[in-house]
C-alpha positions as CSV (number, residue, x, y, z in Angstrom):
1,M,123.2,103.2,67.5
2,N,125.4,101.6,70.2
3,L,123.6,101.1,73.5
4,D,125.6,100.6,76.6
5,Y,123.9,99.5,79.8
6,G,127.1,98.8,81.7
7,F,126.3,101.5,84.2
8,L,123.3,99.6,85.5
9,N,124.0,98.3,89.0
10,A,122.7,98.4,92.6
11,D,124.5,101.7,93.3
12,F,122.9,103.3,90.2
13,L,119.4,102.2,91.4
14,R,119.9,103.4,94.9
15,A,121.5,106.7,93.9
16,F,119.1,107.8,91.2
17,I,116.0,105.6,90.9
18,Q,115.0,104.6,94.4
19,K,114.1,108.1,95.6
20,G,112.0,108.9,92.6
21,F,110.3,105.5,92.6
22,L,109.2,106.0,96.3
23,F,107.9,109.5,95.6
24,S,105.9,108.2,92.6
25,I,104.4,105.5,94.7
26,Q,103.6,107.9,97.6
27,L,102.0,110.4,95.2
28,T,99.9,107.6,93.7
29,L,98.7,106.3,97.0
30,V,97.9,109.7,98.5
31,A,96.1,111.0,95.4
32,M,94.2,107.7,95.2
33,V,93.0,107.7,98.8
34,G,92.3,111.5,98.9
35,G,90.8,111.4,95.4
36,I,88.4,108.6,96.2
37,L,87.3,110.3,99.5
38,L,86.7,113.7,97.9
39,G,85.3,112.0,94.8
40,T,82.7,110.2,96.9
41,V,81.6,113.4,98.5
42,L,81.3,115.0,95.1
43,A,79.4,112.1,93.7
44,L,76.9,112.1,96.6
45,M,76.5,115.9,96.1
46,R,75.6,115.3,92.5
47,L,73.2,112.6,93.4
48,S,71.6,114.4,96.3
49,G,68.8,116.0,94.2
50,Q,69.6,119.3,95.9
51,R,70.6,121.9,93.3
52,W,72.7,123.9,95.7
53,L,74.8,120.8,96.2
54,A,74.7,119.3,92.8
55,A,75.5,122.4,90.8
56,P,78.9,123.3,92.4
57,A,79.9,119.6,92.4
58,A,79.1,119.3,88.7
59,A,81.0,122.5,87.9
60,Y,84.0,121.2,89.8
61,V,84.0,117.9,88.0
62,N,83.4,119.3,84.6
63,L,86.0,122.0,84.9
64,L,88.8,119.7,86.0
65,R,87.9,117.0,83.5
66,S,88.2,119.6,80.7
67,V,91.6,120.9,81.6
68,P,95.0,119.1,81.0
69,L,96.6,117.8,84.2
70,V,99.9,119.4,83.4
71,M,98.2,122.8,83.2
72,V,96.5,122.3,86.6
73,I,99.9,121.3,88.1
74,L,101.5,124.5,86.8
75,W,98.6,126.7,87.8
76,F,98.7,125.5,91.4
77,F,102.5,125.6,91.7
78,L,102.8,129.1,90.3
79,L,99.6,130.9,91.5
80,V,98.8,129.4,94.9
81,P,102.2,130.6,96.4
82,L,101.2,134.2,95.6
83,L,98.4,133.7,98.2
84,T,100.0,131.3,100.7
85,G,103.7,131.8,100.4
86,P,106.3,129.4,99.1
87,I,105.3,125.8,98.7
88,S,107.5,122.8,97.8
89,A,107.1,121.0,94.5
90,E,106.3,117.8,96.3
91,L,103.6,119.2,98.4
92,S,102.1,121.0,95.4
93,A,102.0,117.7,93.5
94,F,100.2,115.9,96.4
95,I,97.5,118.6,96.6
96,T,97.1,119.0,92.9
97,F,96.9,115.3,92.0
98,T,94.4,114.7,94.8
99,L,92.1,117.6,93.7
100,F,92.4,116.6,90.0
101,E,91.9,112.9,90.4
102,A,88.8,113.5,92.6
103,A,87.0,114.7,89.5
104,Y,87.6,111.4,87.8
105,Y,86.9,109.3,90.8
106,A,83.7,111.2,91.4
107,E,82.3,110.1,88.0
108,I,83.3,106.5,88.7
109,M,81.7,106.6,92.1
110,R,78.5,108.2,90.7
111,A,78.3,105.5,88.0
112,G,78.8,102.9,90.7
113,V,76.1,104.3,92.9
114,Q,73.7,104.4,90.0
115,S,74.5,100.7,89.2
116,V,72.9,99.6,92.5
117,P,69.2,98.7,92.0
118,K,66.8,101.4,93.1
119,G,65.0,98.8,95.2
120,Q,67.9,98.8,97.6
121,T,67.5,102.5,98.3
122,H,63.7,102.2,98.6
123,A,64.0,99.3,101.0
124,A,66.5,101.3,103.2
125,Q,64.2,104.3,103.2
126,A,61.2,102.1,104.1
127,L,63.2,101.0,107.2
128,G,63.5,104.6,108.2
129,M,67.1,105.2,107.2
130,S,68.3,108.7,106.3
131,Y,70.0,109.6,103.0
132,G,73.4,109.4,104.7
133,Q,72.7,106.1,106.3
134,T,71.3,104.6,103.1
135,M,74.4,105.6,101.2
136,T,76.9,104.6,103.8
137,L,75.4,101.3,104.9
138,V,73.5,100.0,101.9
139,V,74.4,101.6,98.6
140,L,78.1,102.5,98.8
141,P,79.4,99.0,99.9
142,Q,77.6,97.4,96.9
143,A,78.7,100.2,94.5
144,F,82.3,99.9,95.6
145,R,82.4,96.3,94.7
146,N,80.9,97.0,91.3
147,M,83.4,99.8,90.5
148,L,86.5,98.4,92.1
149,P,88.2,97.3,88.8
150,V,87.5,100.7,87.3
151,L,88.9,102.5,90.4
152,L,92.0,100.4,90.2
153,T,92.3,101.1,86.4
154,Q,92.1,104.8,87.1
155,T,94.8,104.4,89.7
156,I,97.1,102.8,87.1
157,I,96.5,105.9,84.9
158,L,97.2,108.0,87.9
159,F,100.6,106.3,88.4
160,Q,101.5,107.0,84.7
161,D,100.5,110.6,85.1
162,T,102.8,111.1,88.1
163,S,105.6,111.6,85.5
164,L,104.0,115.0,84.7
165,V,105.5,116.5,87.9
166,Y,108.7,117.0,85.9
167,A,107.0,120.3,85.0
168,I,107.5,121.7,88.5
169,G,110.8,120.0,89.2
170,A,109.6,117.3,91.6
171,Y,111.9,114.2,91.8
172,D,109.8,111.3,90.6
173,L,110.7,108.0,88.9
174,L,111.1,109.6,85.5
175,K,113.2,112.4,86.9
176,G,115.5,109.8,88.5
177,F,116.1,108.2,85.1
178,E,116.6,111.7,83.5
179,V,119.2,112.7,86.1
180,A,121.0,109.4,85.6
181,G,121.0,109.9,81.9
182,R,122.7,113.2,82.2
183,N,125.3,112.0,84.8
184,F,126.3,109.0,82.8
185,N,125.8,110.7,79.4
186,R,123.5,107.9,78.4
187,P,120.0,109.6,77.9
188,V,118.8,107.1,75.3
189,E,119.5,104.0,77.5
190,T,118.0,105.6,80.7
191,Y,114.8,106.7,78.9
192,L,114.4,103.2,77.4
193,M,114.9,101.8,80.9
194,A,112.3,104.2,82.2
195,A,109.8,103.1,79.5
196,A,110.4,99.5,80.4
197,V,109.9,100.0,84.1
198,Y,106.7,101.9,83.6
199,F,105.4,99.2,81.2
200,L,106.3,96.4,83.5
201,I,104.6,98.0,86.5
202,C,101.4,99.1,84.6
203,F,101.1,95.9,82.6
204,S,101.4,93.8,85.8
205,L,98.8,95.9,87.6
206,S,96.5,95.7,84.6
207,M,96.7,91.9,84.6
208,L,95.8,91.9,88.4
209,V,92.8,94.1,87.7
210,R,91.7,91.8,84.9
211,R,91.8,88.8,87.3
212,L,89.9,90.8,89.9
213,Q,87.3,91.7,87.4
214,K,86.7,88.1,86.5
215,K,86.4,87.1,90.2
216,I,83.8,89.9,90.8
217,A,81.9,88.7,87.7
218,I,81.8,85.2,89.1
219,I,80.5,86.4,92.5
220,R,77.7,88.3,90.7
């Protein structure tokens, strides 16, 4: 097989890759922030001890963790417009990823909260703090430090999963390489380049997470 990468240049990157790369980064950041916020709410609902809060949160988490992401993407993109009207592929991706990732972040948050010694909670309650104050001021800051490496690892997985938006036609990083492959009639080279780019980004971030994990272990 003769591979030819002669088409790779700055114009190629700007024309095909830059737009998709920026969208993939934006989707990752929005889904991460929104997923962590919604996931925290779900985790606190599950830990509240109130059945009317814990039951729907558990159902939400278990349902989304049991369904493939690409299926959720297609469901939302095809079914929701029947109720709300047309929706762009990009907006659909932002909403779907946020709702889906919240289920995974919720379990991470729940494990992080449970890793904080019960004595911290009892001490806060002895001082007259409410459940909300105890979680916000005492438990969550400690839990967040404990689970930060896991949250970042899940975010790396999230970045990898952004390539699934091809199913609804959104223009992400992988889509940029695919379009370039068609235009230059070099699909093998562009897909190999895509694999290399994803590997470099994810491997680099994984190394940073590993270093962070070691620093947190030393602080403990």
